[in-house]
mmCIF file as gemmi writes it, N, C-alpha and C atoms, coordinates in Angstrom:
data_model
loop_
_atom_site.group_PDB
_atom_site.id
_atom_site.type_symbol
_atom_site.label_atom_id
_atom_site.label_alt_id
_atom_site.label_comp_id
_atom_site.label_asym_id
_atom_site.label_entity_id
_atom_site.label_seq_id
_atom_site.pdbx_PDB_ins_code
_atom_site.Cartn_x
_atom_site.Cartn_y
_atom_site.Cartn_z
_atom_site.occupancy
_atom_site.B_iso_or_equiv
_atom_site.pdbx_formal_charge
_atom_site.auth_seq_id
_atom_site.auth_asym_id
_atom_site.pdbx_PDB_model_num
ATOM 1 N N . UNK Axp A 1 ? -43.962 73.909 -220.062 1 0 ? 1 A 1
ATOM 2 C CA . UNK Axp A 1 ? -45.122 72.82 -219.577 1 0 ? 1 A 1
ATOM 3 C C . UNK Axp A 1 ? -46.503 73.034 -220.149 1 0 ? 1 A 1
ATOM 4 N N . UNK Axp A 2 ? -46.961 72.109 -220.804 1 0 ? 2 A 1
ATOM 5 C CA . UNK Axp A 2 ? -48.06 72.116 -221.262 1 0 ? 2 A 1
ATOM 6 C C . UNK Axp A 2 ? -49.106 72.204 -219.968 1 0 ? 2 A 1
ATOM 7 N N . UNK Axp A 3 ? -50.29 72.844 -220.549 1 0 ? 3 A 1
ATOM 8 C CA . UNK Axp A 3 ? -51.346 73.159 -219.439 1 0 ? 3 A 1
ATOM 9 C C . UNK Axp A 3 ? -52.494 72.6 -220.182 1 0 ? 3 A 1
ATOM 10 N N . UNK Axp A 4 ? -53.016 72.424 -221.029 1 0 ? 4 A 1
ATOM 11 C CA . UNK Axp A 4 ? -54.01 72.242 -221.392 1 0 ? 4 A 1
ATOM 12 C C . UNK Axp A 4 ? -54.179 70.482 -221.777 1 0 ? 4 A 1
ATOM 13 N N . UNK Axp A 5 ? -55.47 69.736 -221.919 1 0 ? 5 A 1
ATOM 14 C CA . UNK Axp A 5 ? -55.083 68.175 -222.126 1 0 ? 5 A 1
ATOM 15 C C . UNK Axp A 5 ? -54.588 68.244 -223.655 1 0 ? 5 A 1
ATOM 16 N N . UNK Axp A 6 ? -55.031 68.784 -224.408 1 0 ? 6 A 1
ATOM 17 C CA . UNK Axp A 6 ? -54.9 68.565 -225.939 1 0 ? 6 A 1
ATOM 18 C C . UNK Axp A 6 ? -52.736 68.435 -226.121 1 0 ? 6 A 1
ATOM 19 N N . UNK Axp A 7 ? -52.438 69.972 -224.967 1 0 ? 7 A 1
ATOM 20 C CA . UNK Axp A 7 ? -51.359 69.963 -225.132 1 0 ? 7 A 1
ATOM 21 C C . UNK Axp A 7 ? -50.322 69.324 -224.679 1 0 ? 7 A 1
ATOM 22 N N . UNK Axp A 8 ? -50.966 68.503 -223.857 1 0 ? 8 A 1
ATOM 23 C CA . UNK Axp A 8 ? -50.043 67.451 -223.086 1 0 ? 8 A 1
ATOM 24 C C . UNK Axp A 8 ? -50.223 66.197 -224.046 1 0 ? 8 A 1
ATOM 25 N N . UNK Axp A 9 ? -51.294 65.679 -224.407 1 0 ? 9 A 1
ATOM 26 C CA . UNK Axp A 9 ? -50.939 64.824 -225.546 1 0 ? 9 A 1
ATOM 27 C C . UNK Axp A 9 ? -50.507 65.14 -226.484 1 0 ? 9 A 1
ATOM 28 N N . UNK Axp A 10 ? -50.392 66.295 -227.078 1 0 ? 10 A 1
ATOM 29 C CA . UNK Axp A 10 ? -49.401 66.777 -227.946 1 0 ? 10 A 1
ATOM 30 C C . UNK Axp A 10 ? -47.622 66.429 -228.109 1 0 ? 10 A 1
ATOM 31 N N . UNK Axp A 11 ? -47.646 66.864 -226.3 1 0 ? 11 A 1
ATOM 32 C CA . UNK Axp A 11 ? -46.332 66.432 -226.138 1 0 ? 11 A 1
ATOM 33 C C . UNK Axp A 11 ? -45.783 64.928 -226.411 1 0 ? 11 A 1
ATOM 34 N N . UNK Axp A 12 ? -46.828 64.406 -225.913 1 0 ? 12 A 1
ATOM 35 C CA . UNK Axp A 12 ? -46.875 62.31 -226.075 1 0 ? 12 A 1
ATOM 36 C C . UNK Axp A 12 ? -46.343 62.018 -227.515 1 0 ? 12 A 1
ATOM 37 N N . UNK Axp A 13 ? -47.286 62.907 -228.25 1 0 ? 13 A 1
ATOM 38 C CA . UNK Axp A 13 ? -47.335 62.46 -229.421 1 0 ? 13 A 1
ATOM 39 C C . UNK Axp A 13 ? -45.885 62.914 -230.103 1 0 ? 13 A 1
ATOM 40 N N . UNK Axp A 14 ? -45.539 63.995 -230.138 1 0 ? 14 A 1
ATOM 41 C CA . UNK Axp A 14 ? -44.171 64.547 -230.604 1 0 ? 14 A 1
ATOM 42 C C . UNK Axp A 14 ? -42.952 63.659 -229.911 1 0 ? 14 A 1
ATOM 43 N N . UNK Axp A 15 ? -42.821 63.446 -228.949 1 0 ? 15 A 1
ATOM 44 C CA . UNK Axp A 15 ? -41.908 62.363 -228.241 1 0 ? 15 A 1
ATOM 45 C C . UNK Axp A 15 ? -41.963 61.257 -229.18 1 0 ? 15 A 1
ATOM 46 N N . UNK Axp A 16 ? -42.911 60.55 -229.345 1 0 ? 16 A 1
ATOM 47 C CA . UNK Axp A 16 ? -43.229 59.286 -230.2 1 0 ? 16 A 1
ATOM 48 C C . UNK Axp A 16 ? -42.799 59.585 -231.834 1 0 ? 16 A 1
ATOM 49 N N . UNK Axp A 17 ? -42.948 60.594 -232.482 1 0 ? 17 A 1
ATOM 50 C CA . UNK Axp A 17 ? -42.664 60.924 -233.638 1 0 ? 17 A 1
ATOM 51 C C . UNK Axp A 17 ? -41.55 61.291 -233.784 1 0 ? 17 A 1
ATOM 52 N N . UNK Axp A 18 ? -40.456 61.923 -232.865 1 0 ? 18 A 1
ATOM 53 C CA . UNK Axp A 18 ? -39.017 62.512 -232.478 1 0 ? 18 A 1
ATOM 54 C C . UNK Axp A 18 ? -38.334 60.918 -232.647 1 0 ? 18 A 1
ATOM 55 N N . UNK Axp A 19 ? -38.736 59.974 -231.932 1 0 ? 19 A 1
ATOM 56 C CA . UNK Axp A 19 ? -37.828 59.007 -231.606 1 0 ? 19 A 1
ATOM 57 C C . UNK Axp A 19 ? -38.023 57.757 -233.048 1 0 ? 19 A 1
ATOM 58 N N . UNK Axp A 20 ? -39.233 57.98 -233.607 1 0 ? 20 A 1
ATOM 59 C CA . UNK Axp A 20 ? -39.587 57.37 -234.926 1 0 ? 20 A 1
ATOM 60 C C . UNK Axp A 20 ? -38.475 58.242 -236.082 1 0 ? 20 A 1
ATOM 61 N N . UNK Axp A 21 ? -38.685 59.275 -236.146 1 0 ? 21 A 1
ATOM 62 C CA . UNK Axp A 21 ? -37.96 59.841 -237.292 1 0 ? 21 A 1
ATOM 63 C C . UNK Axp A 21 ? -36.331 59.617 -237.01 1 0 ? 21 A 1
ATOM 64 N N . UNK Axp A 22 ? -35.923 59.749 -235.978 1 0 ? 22 A 1
ATOM 65 C CA . UNK Axp A 22 ? -34.386 59.37 -235.396 1 0 ? 22 A 1
ATOM 66 C C . UNK Axp A 22 ? -33.905 58.093 -236.264 1 0 ? 22 A 1
ATOM 67 N N . UNK Axp A 23 ? -34.94 57.185 -235.651 1 0 ? 23 A 1
ATOM 68 C CA . UNK Axp A 23 ? -34.575 55.909 -236.213 1 0 ? 23 A 1
ATOM 69 C C . UNK Axp A 23 ? -34.626 55.799 -237.888 1 0 ? 23 A 1
ATOM 70 N N . UNK Axp A 24 ? -35.785 56.216 -238.326 1 0 ? 24 A 1
ATOM 71 C CA . UNK Axp A 24 ? -35.513 56.684 -239.674 1 0 ? 24 A 1
ATOM 72 C C . UNK Axp A 24 ? -34.079 57.557 -240.158 1 0 ? 24 A 1
ATOM 73 N N . UNK Axp A 25 ? -33.704 58.503 -239.735 1 0 ? 25 A 1
ATOM 74 C CA . UNK Axp A 25 ? -32.921 59.412 -240.125 1 0 ? 25 A 1
ATOM 75 C C . UNK Axp A 25 ? -31.417 58.366 -240.122 1 0 ? 25 A 1
ATOM 76 N N . UNK Axp A 26 ? -31.3 57.595 -238.998 1 0 ? 26 A 1
ATOM 77 C CA . UNK Axp A 26 ? -30.496 56.904 -238.928 1 0 ? 26 A 1
ATOM 78 C C . UNK Axp A 26 ? -29.894 55.699 -240.023 1 0 ? 26 A 1
ATOM 79 N N . UNK Axp A 27 ? -31.021 55.182 -240.23 1 0 ? 27 A 1
ATOM 80 C CA . UNK Axp A 27 ? -31.315 54.083 -241.22 1 0 ? 27 A 1
ATOM 81 C C . UNK Axp A 27 ? -30.869 54.681 -242.666 1 0 ? 27 A 1
ATOM 82 N N . UNK Axp A 28 ? -31.201 55.645 -242.818 1 0 ? 28 A 1
ATOM 83 C CA . UNK Axp A 28 ? -30.881 56.557 -244.221 1 0 ? 28 A 1
ATOM 84 C C . UNK Axp A 28 ? -29.42 56.672 -244.221 1 0 ? 28 A 1
ATOM 85 N N . UNK Axp A 29 ? -29.02 57.066 -242.893 1 0 ? 29 A 1
ATOM 86 C CA . UNK Axp A 29 ? -27.657 57.761 -242.779 1 0 ? 29 A 1
ATOM 87 C C . UNK Axp A 29 ? -26.61 56.695 -243.004 1 0 ? 29 A 1
ATOM 88 N N . UNK Axp A 30 ? -26.978 55.443 -242.287 1 0 ? 30 A 1
ATOM 89 C CA . UNK Axp A 30 ? -26.218 54.074 -242.32 1 0 ? 30 A 1
ATOM 90 C C . UNK Axp A 30 ? -26.098 53.392 -243.831 1 0 ? 30 A 1
ATOM 91 N N . UNK Axp A 31 ? -27.402 53.762 -244.793 1 0 ? 31 A 1
ATOM 92 C CA . UNK Axp A 31 ? -27.427 53.118 -245.858 1 0 ? 31 A 1
ATOM 93 C C . UNK Axp A 31 ? -26.397 53.977 -246.666 1 0 ? 31 A 1
ATOM 94 N N . UNK Axp A 32 ? -26.584 54.862 -246.778 1 0 ? 32 A 1
ATOM 95 C CA . UNK Axp A 32 ? -25.659 55.76 -247.269 1 0 ? 32 A 1
ATOM 96 C C . UNK Axp A 32 ? -24.267 55.516 -247.166 1 0 ? 32 A 1
ATOM 97 N N . UNK Axp A 33 ? -23.546 55.302 -245.763 1 0 ? 33 A 1
ATOM 98 C CA . UNK Axp A 33 ? -22.426 55.189 -245.408 1 0 ? 33 A 1
ATOM 99 C C . UNK Axp A 33 ? -21.88 53.569 -245.937 1 0 ? 33 A 1
ATOM 100 N N . UNK Axp A 34 ? -22.927 52.774 -245.866 1 0 ? 34 A 1
ATOM 101 C CA . UNK Axp A 34 ? -22.642 51.306 -246.173 1 0 ? 34 A 1
ATOM 102 C C . UNK Axp A 34 ? -22.352 51.6 -248.261 1 0 ? 34 A 1
ATOM 103 N N . UNK Axp A 35 ? -23.187 52.171 -248.567 1 0 ? 35 A 1
ATOM 104 C CA . UNK Axp A 35 ? -23.184 51.914 -249.98 1 0 ? 35 A 1
ATOM 105 C C . UNK Axp A 35 ? -21.598 52.827 -250.655 1 0 ? 35 A 1
ATOM 106 N N . UNK Axp A 36 ? -21.568 53.671 -249.933 1 0 ? 36 A 1
ATOM 107 C CA . UNK Axp A 36 ? -20.271 54.847 -249.963 1 0 ? 36 A 1
ATOM 108 C C . UNK Axp A 36 ? -18.942 53.794 -249.971 1 0 ? 36 A 1
ATOM 109 N N . UNK Axp A 37 ? -19.096 52.623 -248.545 1 0 ? 37 A 1
ATOM 110 C CA . UNK Axp A 37 ? -18.002 51.936 -248.742 1 0 ? 37 A 1
ATOM 111 C C . UNK Axp A 37 ? -17.692 50.821 -249.264 1 0 ? 37 A 1
ATOM 112 N N . UNK Axp A 38 ? -19.048 50.415 -249.992 1 0 ? 38 A 1
ATOM 113 C CA . UNK Axp A 38 ? -18.983 49.118 -250.892 1 0 ? 38 A 1
ATOM 114 C C . UNK Axp A 38 ? -18.353 49.901 -252.21 1 0 ? 38 A 1
ATOM 115 N N . UNK Axp A 39 ? -18.706 51.095 -252.623 1 0 ? 39 A 1
ATOM 116 C CA . UNK Axp A 39 ? -18.145 51.613 -253.867 1 0 ? 39 A 1
ATOM 117 C C . UNK Axp A 39 ? -16.553 51.914 -253.53 1 0 ? 39 A 1
ATOM 118 N N . UNK Axp A 40 ? -15.955 52.264 -252.401 1 0 ? 40 A 1
ATOM 119 C CA . UNK Axp A 40 ? -14.676 52.627 -252.457 1 0 ? 40 A 1
ATOM 120 C C . UNK Axp A 40 ? -14.17 51.6 -252.791 1 0 ? 40 A 1
ATOM 121 N N . UNK Axp A 41 ? -14.524 50.188 -252.14 1 0 ? 41 A 1
ATOM 122 C CA . UNK Axp A 41 ? -13.907 48.775 -252.091 1 0 ? 41 A 1
ATOM 123 C C . UNK Axp A 41 ? -13.777 48.408 -253.416 1 0 ? 41 A 1
ATOM 124 N N . UNK Axp A 42 ? -14.771 48.899 -254.192 1 0 ? 42 A 1
ATOM 125 C CA . UNK Axp A 42 ? -14.661 48.63 -255.606 1 0 ? 42 A 1
ATOM 126 C C . UNK Axp A 42 ? -15.417 47.138 -256.044 1 0 ? 42 A 1
ATOM 127 N N . UNK Axp A 43 ? -16.174 46.504 -255.116 1 0 ? 43 A 1
ATOM 128 C CA . UNK Axp A 43 ? -16.913 45.082 -255.193 1 0 ? 43 A 1
ATOM 129 C C . UNK Axp A 43 ? -18.174 45.465 -255.933 1 0 ? 43 A 1
ATOM 130 N N . UNK Axp A 44 ? -18.138 45.381 -257.116 1 0 ? 44 A 1
ATOM 131 C CA . UNK Axp A 44 ? -18.95 45.616 -258.412 1 0 ? 44 A 1
ATOM 132 C C . UNK Axp A 44 ? -20.168 44.631 -257.986 1 0 ? 44 A 1
ATOM 133 N N . UNK Axp A 45 ? -20.064 43.406 -257.673 1 0 ? 45 A 1
ATOM 134 C CA . UNK Axp A 45 ? -21.023 42.62 -257.406 1 0 ? 45 A 1
ATOM 135 C C . UNK Axp A 45 ? -21.633 43.022 -256.177 1 0 ? 45 A 1
ATOM 136 N N . UNK Axp A 46 ? -21.467 43.442 -254.94 1 0 ? 46 A 1
ATOM 137 C CA . UNK Axp A 46 ? -21.934 43.578 -254.032 1 0 ? 46 A 1
ATOM 138 C C . UNK Axp A 46 ? -22.484 44.602 -254.278 1 0 ? 46 A 1
ATOM 139 N N . UNK Axp A 47 ? -22.187 46.08 -254.721 1 0 ? 47 A 1
ATOM 140 C CA . UNK Axp A 47 ? -22.744 47.263 -255.104 1 0 ? 47 A 1
ATOM 141 C C . UNK Axp A 47 ? -23.901 46.878 -255.758 1 0 ? 47 A 1
ATOM 142 N N . UNK Axp A 48 ? -23.927 46.249 -256.561 1 0 ? 48 A 1
ATOM 143 C CA . UNK Axp A 48 ? -25.189 45.858 -257.274 1 0 ? 48 A 1
ATOM 144 C C . UNK Axp A 48 ? -26.381 44.988 -256.985 1 0 ? 48 A 1
ATOM 145 N N . UNK Axp A 49 ? -25.817 44.339 -256.019 1 0 ? 49 A 1
ATOM 146 C CA . UNK Axp A 49 ? -26.993 43.777 -255.208 1 0 ? 49 A 1
ATOM 147 C C . UNK Axp A 49 ? -27.459 44.441 -254.009 1 0 ? 49 A 1
ATOM 148 N N . UNK Axp A 50 ? -26.404 45.53 -253.613 1 0 ? 50 A 1
ATOM 149 C CA . UNK Axp A 50 ? -27.165 46.269 -252.19 1 0 ? 50 A 1
ATOM 150 C C . UNK Axp A 50 ? -27.957 47.422 -252.982 1 0 ? 50 A 1
ATOM 151 N N . UNK Axp A 51 ? -27.55 47.854 -254.3 1 0 ? 51 A 1
ATOM 152 C CA . UNK Axp A 51 ? -28.221 49.161 -254.892 1 0 ? 51 A 1
ATOM 153 C C . UNK Axp A 51 ? -30.136 49.086 -254.845 1 0 ? 51 A 1
ATOM 154 N N . UNK Axp A 52 ? -30.409 47.867 -254.91 1 0 ? 52 A 1
ATOM 155 C CA . UNK Axp A 52 ? -32.144 48.215 -254.898 1 0 ? 52 A 1
ATOM 156 C C . UNK Axp A 52 ? -32.41 48.329 -253.279 1 0 ? 52 A 1
ATOM 157 N N . UNK Axp A 53 ? -31.624 47.507 -252.536 1 0 ? 53 A 1
ATOM 158 C CA . UNK Axp A 53 ? -32.153 47.904 -251.098 1 0 ? 53 A 1
ATOM 159 C C . UNK Axp A 53 ? -32.15 49.25 -250.569 1 0 ? 53 A 1
ATOM 160 N N . UNK Axp A 54 ? -30.58 49.893 -251.088 1 0 ? 54 A 1
ATOM 161 C CA . UNK Axp A 54 ? -30.221 51.301 -250.974 1 0 ? 54 A 1
ATOM 162 C C . UNK Axp A 54 ? -31.443 52.376 -251.511 1 0 ? 54 A 1
ATOM 163 N N . UNK Axp A 55 ? -31.79 52.216 -252.702 1 0 ? 55 A 1
ATOM 164 C CA . UNK Axp A 55 ? -32.725 52.817 -253.081 1 0 ? 55 A 1
ATOM 165 C C . UNK Axp A 55 ? -34.081 52.645 -252.377 1 0 ? 55 A 1
ATOM 166 N N . UNK Axp A 56 ? -34.85 51.545 -252.166 1 0 ? 56 A 1
ATOM 167 C CA . UNK Axp A 56 ? -35.812 51.003 -251.246 1 0 ? 56 A 1
ATOM 168 C C . UNK Axp A 56 ? -35.666 52.094 -249.958 1 0 ? 56 A 1
ATOM 169 N N . UNK Axp A 57 ? -34.878 52.099 -249.116 1 0 ? 57 A 1
ATOM 170 C CA . UNK Axp A 57 ? -34.3 52.604 -247.888 1 0 ? 57 A 1
ATOM 171 C C . UNK Axp A 57 ? -34.507 54.14 -248.339 1 0 ? 57 A 1
ATOM 172 N N . UNK Axp A 58 ? -33.947 54.754 -249.145 1 0 ? 58 A 1
ATOM 173 C CA . UNK Axp A 58 ? -33.911 56.396 -249.381 1 0 ? 58 A 1
ATOM 174 C C . UNK Axp A 58 ? -35.43 56.608 -249.53 1 0 ? 58 A 1
ATOM 175 N N . UNK Axp A 59 ? -36.135 55.784 -250.542 1 0 ? 59 A 1
ATOM 176 C CA . UNK Axp A 59 ? -37.183 56.194 -250.996 1 0 ? 59 A 1
ATOM 177 C C . UNK Axp A 59 ? -38.541 55.978 -249.766 1 0 ? 59 A 1
ATOM 178 N N . UNK Axp A 60 ? -38.339 55.05 -249.211 1 0 ? 60 A 1
ATOM 179 C CA . UNK Axp A 60 ? -39.099 55.251 -247.834 1 0 ? 60 A 1
ATOM 180 C C . UNK Axp A 60 ? -38.816 56.044 -246.798 1 0 ? 60 A 1
ATOM 181 N N . UNK Axp A 61 ? -37.464 56.666 -246.683 1 0 ? 61 A 1
ATOM 182 C CA . UNK Axp A 61 ? -37.461 57.58 -245.609 1 0 ? 61 A 1
ATOM 183 C C . UNK Axp A 61 ? -38.057 58.635 -246.298 1 0 ? 61 A 1
ATOM 184 N N . UNK Axp A 62 ? -38.038 59.392 -248.08 1 0 ? 62 A 1
ATOM 185 C CA . UNK Axp A 62 ? -38.283 60.589 -248.398 1 0 ? 62 A 1
ATOM 186 C C . UNK Axp A 62 ? -40.114 60.208 -248.051 1 0 ? 62 A 1
ATOM 187 N N . UNK Axp A 63 ? -40.752 59.533 -248.747 1 0 ? 63 A 1
ATOM 188 C CA . UNK Axp A 63 ? -41.855 59.059 -248.383 1 0 ? 63 A 1
ATOM 189 C C . UNK Axp A 63 ? -42.411 59.819 -247.535 1 0 ? 63 A 1
ATOM 190 N N . UNK Axp A 64 ? -41.725 59.276 -246.148 1 0 ? 64 A 1
ATOM 191 C CA . UNK Axp A 64 ? -42.428 59.581 -244.807 1 0 ? 64 A 1
ATOM 192 C C . UNK Axp A 64 ? -41.997 61.196 -244.5 1 0 ? 64 A 1
ATOM 193 N N . UNK Axp A 65 ? -41.184 61.951 -245.302 1 0 ? 65 A 1
ATOM 194 C CA . UNK Axp A 65 ? -41.027 63.245 -244.858 1 0 ? 65 A 1
ATOM 195 C C . UNK Axp A 65 ? -39.574 63.672 -244.114 1 0 ? 65 A 1
ATOM 196 N N . UNK Axp A 66 ? -38.768 62.747 -243.803 1 0 ? 66 A 1
ATOM 197 C CA . UNK Axp A 66 ? -37.802 62.478 -242.943 1 0 ? 66 A 1
ATOM 198 C C . UNK Axp A 66 ? -36.653 63.284 -244.124 1 0 ? 66 A 1
ATOM 199 N N . UNK Axp A 67 ? -36.187 62.925 -245.575 1 0 ? 67 A 1
ATOM 200 C CA . UNK Axp A 67 ? -35.687 63.858 -246.077 1 0 ? 67 A 1
ATOM 201 C C . UNK Axp A 67 ? -36.683 64.007 -246.97 1 0 ? 67 A 1
ATOM 202 N N . UNK Axp A 68 ? -36.153 65.159 -248.006 1 0 ? 68 A 1
ATOM 203 C CA . UNK Axp A 68 ? -37.018 65.779 -249.261 1 0 ? 68 A 1
ATOM 204 C C . UNK Axp A 68 ? -36.695 64.324 -250.478 1 0 ? 68 A 1
ATOM 205 N N . UNK Axp A 69 ? -37.826 64.539 -251.249 1 0 ? 69 A 1
ATOM 206 C CA . UNK Axp A 69 ? -38.001 63.592 -252.262 1 0 ? 69 A 1
ATOM 207 C C . UNK Axp A 69 ? -36.77 63.568 -253.13 1 0 ? 69 A 1
ATOM 208 N N . UNK Axp A 70 ? -36.54 65.148 -253.485 1 0 ? 70 A 1
ATOM 209 C CA . UNK Axp A 70 ? -35.345 65.479 -254.619 1 0 ? 70 A 1
ATOM 210 C C . UNK Axp A 70 ? -34.238 65.13 -253.933 1 0 ? 70 A 1
ATOM 211 N N . UNK Axp A 71 ? -33.842 65.36 -252.857 1 0 ? 71 A 1
ATOM 212 C CA . UNK Axp A 71 ? -32.452 64.967 -251.948 1 0 ? 71 A 1
ATOM 213 C C . UNK Axp A 71 ? -32.423 63.406 -252.171 1 0 ? 71 A 1
ATOM 214 N N . UNK Axp A 72 ? -33.613 62.545 -252.038 1 0 ? 72 A 1
ATOM 215 C CA . UNK Axp A 72 ? -33.459 61.158 -252.014 1 0 ? 72 A 1
ATOM 216 C C . UNK Axp A 72 ? -32.884 60.705 -253.736 1 0 ? 72 A 1
ATOM 217 N N . UNK Axp A 73 ? -33.758 61.618 -254.843 1 0 ? 73 A 1
ATOM 218 C CA . UNK Axp A 73 ? -33.761 60.829 -255.79 1 0 ? 73 A 1
ATOM 219 C C . UNK Axp A 73 ? -32.196 61.229 -256.83 1 0 ? 73 A 1
ATOM 220 N N . UNK Axp A 74 ? -31.594 62.74 -255.811 1 0 ? 74 A 1
ATOM 221 C CA . UNK Axp A 74 ? -30.242 62.851 -256.375 1 0 ? 74 A 1
ATOM 222 C C . UNK Axp A 74 ? -29.39 62.183 -255.789 1 0 ? 74 A 1
ATOM 223 N N . UNK Axp A 75 ? -29.49 61.565 -254.967 1 0 ? 75 A 1
ATOM 224 C CA . UNK Axp A 75 ? -28.471 60.768 -254.051 1 0 ? 75 A 1
ATOM 225 C C . UNK Axp A 75 ? -28.229 59.351 -255.05 1 0 ? 75 A 1
ATOM 226 N N . UNK Axp A 76 ? -29.825 58.803 -255.049 1 0 ? 76 A 1
ATOM 227 C CA . UNK Axp A 76 ? -29.677 57.388 -255.956 1 0 ? 76 A 1
ATOM 228 C C . UNK Axp A 76 ? -29.19 57.828 -257.245 1 0 ? 76 A 1
ATOM 229 N N . UNK Axp A 77 ? -29.482 58.934 -257.811 1 0 ? 77 A 1
ATOM 230 C CA . UNK Axp A 77 ? -28.913 59.168 -259.309 1 0 ? 77 A 1
ATOM 231 C C . UNK Axp A 77 ? -27.342 59.251 -259.151 1 0 ? 77 A 1
ATOM 232 N N . UNK Axp A 78 ? -26.821 59.978 -258.38 1 0 ? 78 A 1
ATOM 233 C CA . UNK Axp A 78 ? -25.442 60.052 -258.117 1 0 ? 78 A 1
ATOM 234 C C . UNK Axp A 78 ? -24.433 58.604 -258.058 1 0 ? 78 A 1
ATOM 235 N N . UNK Axp A 79 ? -25.319 57.748 -257.282 1 0 ? 79 A 1
ATOM 236 C CA . UNK Axp A 79 ? -24.902 56.276 -256.738 1 0 ? 79 A 1
ATOM 237 C C . UNK Axp A 79 ? -24.909 55.569 -258.229 1 0 ? 79 A 1
ATOM 238 N N . UNK Axp A 80 ? -25.989 56.001 -259.013 1 0 ? 80 A 1
ATOM 239 C CA . UNK Axp A 80 ? -26.29 54.854 -259.933 1 0 ? 80 A 1
ATOM 240 C C . UNK Axp A 80 ? -25.105 55.353 -261.277 1 0 ? 80 A 1
ATOM 241 N N . UNK Axp A 81 ? -24.987 56.423 -261.197 1 0 ? 81 A 1
ATOM 242 C CA . UNK Axp A 81 ? -23.982 56.993 -262.385 1 0 ? 81 A 1
ATOM 243 C C . UNK Axp A 81 ? -22.479 56.468 -261.84 1 0 ? 81 A 1
ATOM 244 N N . UNK Axp A 82 ? -22.021 56.334 -260.711 1 0 ? 82 A 1
ATOM 245 C CA . UNK Axp A 82 ? -20.973 55.738 -260.109 1 0 ? 82 A 1
ATOM 246 C C . UNK Axp A 82 ? -20.748 54.409 -260.442 1 0 ? 82 A 1
ATOM 247 N N . UNK Axp A 83 ? -22.093 53.653 -260.589 1 0 ? 83 A 1
ATOM 248 C CA . UNK Axp A 83 ? -21.662 52.362 -260.24 1 0 ? 83 A 1
ATOM 249 C C . UNK Axp A 83 ? -21.986 51.545 -261.665 1 0 ? 83 A 1
ATOM 250 N N . UNK Axp A 84 ? -22.399 52.666 -262.914 1 0 ? 84 A 1
ATOM 251 C CA . UNK Axp A 84 ? -22.78 52.064 -264.272 1 0 ? 84 A 1
ATOM 252 C C . UNK Axp A 84 ? -21.722 52.462 -264.831 1 0 ? 84 A 1
């Protein structure tokens, strides 16, 4: 249990940050899964349409520090190799 005023505020802040990060991580994971299913189906038109959004989501999440920037770049690179 926090004792000082600053520790109490910090607990509140961490709780809020955790929920925001959880939302971001879930958005990232669902984007990756959606892209994988599109690739498995083999619908190149839909894959090419979704790719810019996929790339954007990964870079947004990486920018906020939820995942590493190099991890996002690696995932984008692997997907772009698969679709080209």
